N, C-alpha and C positions, 0 to 999 in steps of 0.2 A: 481529492489529491489521494493516493495509494496506501496506503501504511503498512507496509511487511514488514518494520521493525519495535513496534509498538513503544518506543520507549517515553513519548511524550502522553501525559494526560491530555482526554477527552477537550475541555477548556483550550489548553492548548495548542491542539489540533485544530481546532474548530474556528480562532482568533485569526490561525495564518493562512484562512479562506475568508475570498470574497461571499458577499449577499449571494446567496444563493448556489455559490460551491458546495461540488460532490464531497462526499470523506466516504474511502471506500478501508475502513479495517479489515484488514486480511490475517485470516486465522480468529481461533475459536479464544484465543489467549486473552485479544482485546474483550471480551465480556465477561470472564472472570476477572479480569484485573478493576474494570471501573463499574459491574454493575454486578457481582454478586454477594452483595449484602442489599442489595436493593430485590433480587431476583430476576429482572428486567433478563428475559430472554433470546435468542437474535433474531427472532419470531419478530419481535417487536420493534426493528427497527428503525421503522418508515413513523413509529408514534413517533416517537422523540425526536425526528425531523421537525414535530409537528409546537417545537417548543425553539424551536434554534432556524438564525435565518437560515440555516443550512440542512442540505441533503444530508442524513446516512442512510445505506444502499450496504447489505450486506454484501459479498464476492459469490461470487459462481463457483465451487471447486474444479466442475470438470469442463470447460469451456468449449462451445462444438463450434466447428466450420464456420457459419456464418459468424458469431463471436470472434472469431479472429480475422476472418477478413472486413472486419468494423474495422477492430485496432487496425490491422493492415490501412487499409484509408486514412482512417487521422492519422496515423504514424506517414505517411506517405503525406497526407495536404500539408504535414508540420502542425497540425489540431493540438498532437498529445508527441510531446519529446522526452524520452527514457534518460533519463541522471544515472549519467560514469562517472564518478569516482576514481575510478583505478582503471588501468589494461594491463594487464601481466600476459604472453608473453609463455603458451605449453610446458616451455623449460622447467618455468616456473610456477610451475600447479601449485606444488605447494606450501610456495610463500605467500600467493593468494591467501589458500586457504587459511593461514592462518591467520590474515590479514583481517579477510572477513569475522574470523572465530572471533575477535578483541573486543566484536563488537562498534569499531569505530568508527565504521566503513560510512560515509558518506555519499549514496547512489549506488549505484551496482557497480559489483567490483567482475569483471571480466576477464575471460581467457578464448587470448585468441592464435586460431592455428593460421 
């Protein structure tokens, strides 16, 4: 599970995952929000996985070509499917940005050209 919104608690996200699933929080706010008081650093994410049946991995900020090719293969095979919440034509980009800015988007907001 790739969490870009960071609106749910760590326990809620882990409950949504199957045993053996992987949580990838995307962004530094994840750690500030859930672990600021305990001092756990991003570098210690794999250690937290020792205490839950799921894995927690940090997101690479700069994917290389090899990483993107792996993602492409997963998408083409159907093993990875992006969730698209709403699609807007280019002429309605302002409306799409407003909708996304409200913080209620369920899935990706896509602009079609």
